[in-house]
C-alpha positions in Angstrom: 1.2 241.7 -99.1 2.2 242.5 -95.4 -0.8 244.1 -92.2 -0.2 246.0 -89.9 -2.6 246.8 -86.6 -3.8 250.5 -86.1 -3.0 252.5 -82.8 -6.8 251.8 -81.5 -6.2 247.9 -82.3 -3.3 248.1 -80.6 -4.6 249.1 -77.5 -7.6 247.1 -77.0 -5.2 244.3 -77.3 -3.3 245.9 -74.2 -6.4 246.2 -72.1 -7.6 242.4 -73.1 -4.1 241.3 -71.9 -4.7 243.5 -68.2 -8.2 242.1 -67.8 -7.1 238.8 -68.1 -4.1 239.2 -65.7 -6.1 241.1 -63.3 -9.1 238.1 -64.2 -5.9 235.5 -62.6 -5.2 237.2 -60.1 -8.2 237.2 -58.7 -9.3 233.5 -58.6 -5.8 233.2 -57.6 -6.6 235.2 -54.7 -10.1 233.2 -53.7 -8.2 229.7 -54.0 -5.2 230.5 -51.7 -8.4 231.7 -49.4 -10.1 229.2 -49.6 -7.7 226.8 -49.1 -6.6 229.1 -45.7 -10.2 228.4 -44.6 -10.9 225.1 -45.4 -9.0 223.4 -41.8 -10.9 226.1 -40.0 -14.0 224.6 -41.1 -12.8 221.2 -41.0 -11.8 221.8 -37.7 -14.9 223.8 -36.2 -16.5 220.3 -37.3 -15.0 218.0 -33.9 -17.9 217.4 -31.5 -18.1 219.7 -28.3 -15.9 218.1 -25.4 -13.3 216.6 -27.8 -10.9 218.6 -26.5 -9.8 221.5 -23.5 -11.1 224.9 -24.1 -11.1 227.6 -21.2 -14.2 229.8 -22.4 -16.4 226.9 -22.8 -16.9 224.1 -20.3 -16.9 220.7 -21.6 -20.4 218.9 -21.1 -19.9 216.0 -19.1 -23.0 213.8 -18.5 -25.2 213.5 -14.4 -26.0 210.0 -13.7 -28.3 209.1 -11.1 -30.3 205.8 -9.7 -31.3 203.1 -7.2 -28.4 200.7 -5.2 -28.6 198.0 -2.6 -26.0 196.5 -0.8 -25.4 194.1 2.3 -22.3 193.0 3.6 -20.9 192.3 7.6 -20.7 194.8 10.4 -17.9 194.4 12.4 -17.7 195.6 15.9 -15.1 197.5 17.2 -13.9 198.0 21.1 -16.2 197.0 24.3 -18.9 197.5 26.4 -21.1 196.2 29.1 -24.8 195.7 29.8 -26.9 195.1 33.1 -25.2 192.5 33.7 -21.7 194.5 34.4 -20.8 191.8 31.0 -18.2 192.8 28.7 -18.2 192.2 25.2 -16.1 193.0 23.1 -15.3 191.9 19.5 -19.1 190.9 17.5 -20.4 190.7 13.7 -23.2 190.5 11.8 -25.0 191.4 8.7 -26.4 194.7 7.5 -28.6 195.6 4.7 -28.7 199.4 2.7 -30.6 200.4 0.3 -31.0 204.5 -1.7 -30.3 206.4 -4.3 -27.1 208.6 -5.8 -26.2 210.8 -8.2 -23.2 211.0 -9.9 -21.8 214.5 -11.1 -18.6 214.9 -13.2 -16.6 218.0 -12.8 -13.6 217.1 -15.1 -13.1 213.8 -17.6 -11.7 211.6 -14.6 -12.7 213.3 -11.7 -16.8 213.6 -10.0 -18.9 214.1 -7.1 -20.5 211.0 -5.8 -23.3 211.7 -3.5 -25.3 209.0 -1.8 -28.7 209.1 0.5 -29.9 206.1 1.2 -31.3 203.3 4.5 -28.4 202.1 6.4 -29.6 198.7 8.8 -26.4 197.1 11.2 -27.0 194.1 13.4 -24.1 192.9 15.3 -24.6 189.7 17.8 -21.9 189.0 20.9 -21.5 186.0 22.8 -19.4 185.0 25.7 -19.3 182.0 28.7 -19.1 182.7 31.8 -18.9 181.4 35.4 -20.7 182.9 38.7 -21.2 180.8 42.1 -25.1 180.9 42.7 -27.1 180.1 45.5 -29.2 177.1 44.3 -31.9 175.4 46.1 -32.2 171.9 46.1 -35.4 171.4 48.6 -37.4 174.4 49.9 -35.6 176.2 52.8 -32.5 173.3 51.7 -29.7 174.2 49.0 -25.8 175.1 48.3 -23.6 177.8 46.7 -22.1 176.0 43.3 -20.5 177.4 40.1 -23.1 177.7 37.2 -22.1 178.2 33.8 -24.0 180.7 31.6 -23.8 181.4 27.9 -24.6 185.1 27.1 -25.8 186.5 23.7 -26.6 190.1 22.9 -27.5 191.4 19.6 -27.7 195.6 18.6 -30.3 196.6 16.3 -28.9 200.3 15.0 -31.1 201.8 12.1 -30.3 205.5 10.3 -30.6 207.2 7.4 -27.4 208.5 6.1 -25.8 210.8 3.8 -22.4 210.6 1.7 -20.4 212.7 0.1 -17.4 211.0 -2.3 -14.8 211.7 -4.4 -14.3 209.8 -7.2 -11.8 208.8 -9.2 -11.7 207.3 -12.6 -8.4 204.9 -12.4 -6.5 203.9 -15.9 -8.3 201.0 -16.3 -11.4 202.3 -18.3 -14.5 201.5 -16.0 -12.7 201.2 -12.7 -13.1 203.8 -10.2 -11.8 204.7 -6.8 -14.1 206.8 -3.8 -13.6 208.4 -0.9 -15.6 210.7 1.6 -17.4 211.7 5.1 -20.7 209.7 5.9 -23.3 210.9 8.0 -26.3 209.1 9.8 -29.5 209.8 11.8 -30.3 207.4 13.9 -34.0 206.2 13.2 -34.7 203.4 15.7 -32.1 201.1 17.9 -32.2 198.1 20.2 -30.4 195.7 22.0 -31.6 192.3 23.5 -29.4 189.9 25.8 -30.5 187.1 26.2 -28.7 184.6 29.8 -28.7 180.5 29.1 -28.3 178.3 31.8 -25.3 175.9 30.4 -24.8 173.5 33.5 -27.3 170.6 33.3 -30.6 170.5 35.6 -30.6 173.4 36.6 -33.6 176.1 36.0 -34.3 179.8 37.1 -36.5 180.2 39.8 -39.1 182.5 38.3 -40.4 180.2 35.3 -38.4 176.9 35.3 -36.5 177.4 32.3 -33.0 177.5 31.4 -33.0 181.1 29.1 -34.1 184.8 31.0 -34.2 188.0 28.6 -32.3 190.2 30.7 -32.1 193.6 28.5 -34.4 193.7 25.1 -34.6 197.8 24.4 -34.1 200.4 23.0 -30.6 202.2 23.6 -31.0 205.0 24.8 -32.8 203.2 28.0 -29.9 202.1 29.5 -27.2 204.1 28.2 -26.9 207.9 26.7 -26.8 207.4 22.7 -25.6 208.8 20.2 -27.7 210.2 18.0 -25.8 211.1 15.1 -23.2 208.8 13.3 -20.0 209.9 11.3 -17.8 207.8 9.4 -15.2 207.6 6.8 -15.6 205.1 3.4 -13.3 204.5 0.8 -15.2 202.4 -2.0 -13.8 200.4 -5.1 -16.3 200.1 -8.4 -16.6 198.6 -11.5 -19.1 200.2 -14.6 -20.4 198.1 -16.8 -22.3 199.2 -19.7 -25.5 198.0 -20.8 -26.6 200.6 -23.3 -25.8 204.2 -24.0 -27.5 206.0 -21.0 -27.4 202.3 -18.4 -24.5 200.4 -16.3 -24.6 198.2 -13.8 -21.7 199.1 -11.2 -21.1 195.9 -8.5 -19.0 197.6 -5.9 -17.3 197.0 -2.5 -16.6 199.7 0.2 -15.0 199.9 3.6 -16.8 202.0 6.8 -15.0 203.2 9.2 -17.1 204.5 12.5 -15.9 208.1 14.0 -18.6 208.0 16.8 -18.9 205.6 19.4 -22.8 204.1 19.5 -23.2 204.7 23.1 -21.4 207.6 24.8 -20.8 205.6 28.0 -18.6 203.6 25.9 -16.3 205.5 23.7 -14.2 203.3 22.1 -17.3 200.8 20.7 -18.2 201.3 17.4 -19.2 199.8 14.7 -17.7 199.1 11.0 -19.2 197.6 8.1 -17.6 195.8 5.3 -20.7 195.9 2.1 -21.4 195.1 -1.4 -23.0 196.8 -3.4 -24.8 197.2 -6.9 -25.9 200.3 -9.0 -28.0 201.1 -11.7 -26.7 204.2 -13.5 -28.9 205.7 -15.6 -27.3 208.8 -17.7 -29.4 211.9 -17.9 
């Protein structure tokens, strides 16, 4: 027996075949679209700041905190006191404390701003000999060469503001900063003490061997400078403690651009300091 399909059944099979082909093409298009969209979806999951984007600034973290430091103050140049005694280089201890803010502008560069109090206390000493009249008895005496020891201490306290460019070095955590500092002097003093070194000799006024010749604010004896300008360079290392806290030891060198007093233009106070910062991320 032979079977045959009627024309209507042939049309139905043709339609079913076209529908299957259409469905297959639709699914293939969806598959290709999924393959094309998938990489874009995965790429969008990269955390912000993971790549450069000229249309969106990369977010960075502001750091603030206190600092405390101290170091050695080195005097440069010469000055004179009331007794016409000239002093050259001297030195002493310094102290400072304050607050800072570190604002990043890029991955490796930021602006570091410090505001704090600085105390500088250099001292100077020298020996000299002078010819003085020594009274041996009432109405009698003679001229003798007398040896003296001189000691002068200067104290300068100021509020200072520093603005620095800060560069991260290739070694992770290590940075270099440089920039200007401006200080406003809030208190100063100069004290000079003269001591007779020659044995058996004392001052006529009180019989002692020591005499204070100066002890007052600088502006009583000199035309002192109220503003202090300087350039400073700093080298520090950031030691993380937690995700939002770090300890930062730092070494700095400050070179003064202005004199201590206008009377002696080359007399300046420089400082070599060690600081410790507590660095909080906010």
